[in-house]
C-alpha positions in Angstrom: 48.5 19.3 41.6 46.7 16.3 40.5 46.6 12.4 42.2 49.0 10.0 40.0 46.6 6.7 41.5 43.3 8.7 40.4 43.8 11.5 38.5 41.8 13.5 41.6 42.7 16.9 41.7 44.2 17.9 45.0 44.1 21.2 46.7 47.2 23.1 47.8 50.0 21.1 48.9 48.2 18.0 50.5 49.8 15.0 50.9 46.9 11.9 50.5 44.8 12.0 48.1 40.9 12.9 49.5 39.6 9.5 47.0 41.9 6.7 47.1 44.2 7.9 49.9 47.5 7.3 48.4 50.5 9.8 49.5 51.2 12.4 46.7 54.5 14.5 46.9 53.2 17.4 48.0 54.6 18.5 52.0 51.6 19.4 53.5 51.3 19.5 57.3 48.8 19.7 60.0 49.5 22.4 62.8 48.9 20.2 65.7 50.8 16.9 64.6 53.4 18.1 61.9 51.7 15.4 59.6 49.1 13.9 57.9 48.1 10.7 58.2 46.1 9.1 55.3 42.8 7.1 56.5 43.1 3.8 56.5 40.3 2.1 54.2 38.7 -1.8 54.4 39.9 -3.7 51.0 39.6 -6.8 50.1 43.3 -8.2 48.7 43.6 -10.2 45.9 46.6 -10.6 46.0 46.5 -12.2 49.3 43.7 -14.0 49.4 42.6 -18.2 50.7 39.1 -17.9 49.5 38.1 -14.4 49.1 40.5 -11.8 50.4 38.4 -11.1 53.8 40.7 -11.7 56.6 43.8 -10.3 54.1 41.9 -6.9 53.9 41.3 -7.3 58.1 44.7 -7.7 58.8 46.1 -5.0 56.3 43.6 -2.3 58.2 44.2 -3.5 61.9 48.3 -4.2 61.2 48.4 -7.8 62.1 49.1 -11.2 60.6 47.3 -12.5 58.0 47.5 -15.9 59.5 46.2 -14.3 63.0 43.3 -12.9 61.3 42.1 -16.1 59.7 42.8 -18.5 63.0 40.8 -15.9 65.1 38.0 -16.0 62.2 38.2 -19.7 62.0 37.6 -20.0 66.0 35.0 -17.3 66.1 33.0 -18.9 63.6 33.5 -22.4 65.6 32.6 -20.8 69.2 29.5 -18.9 67.6 28.0 -21.4 65.6 29.2 -22.0 61.9 26.3 -20.2 60.3 26.2 -17.3 62.0 30.3 -16.5 61.0 29.5 -18.2 57.6 27.0 -15.5 56.9 29.1 -12.7 58.2 31.8 -14.3 55.9 30.2 -13.7 52.9 28.1 -10.5 54.0 32.2 -8.8 54.2 32.8 -10.8 50.7 29.4 -8.9 49.1 30.0 -5.3 50.8 34.1 -5.1 50.9 35.3 -3.2 47.6 38.3 -4.8 46.3 41.6 -3.4 46.3 42.9 -2.3 42.6 46.5 -3.3 42.7 48.5 -3.0 39.8 49.0 -5.9 37.8 52.1 -7.6 37.3 52.7 -9.0 33.5 52.9 -12.1 33.5 56.6 -14.3 32.4 55.6 -15.0 29.3 54.5 -11.5 28.7 57.8 -10.3 30.3 59.7 -13.0 28.0 58.2 -11.7 25.0 59.1 -8.1 26.0 62.2 -9.2 26.4 62.5 -10.7 23.2 61.2 -7.8 21.1 64.2 -5.2 21.9 
């Protein structure tokens, strides 16, 4: 069986791809908990960003509202002095990988495709 997201070959009845973390159609279960949970990964989200997507990625990882994470980021930056907070944000921007989300076709492309059929 292969992962539909990244093409990685999966072992046996795996429910999640070890490379990209996507759920598969496998029905593997662990003996102790009865199910597998995919490991959470930290990504910058380009589709929900204001500056670079760092706060959006943190909010998804921590299961918090993105607005709350943005407010906390600004507050921590203001209380610790602006320079350390800005440097930390830029550092996170550089080291966090970008999540590769499927691209949605633009309205012009959708209109052109509907005109062809």
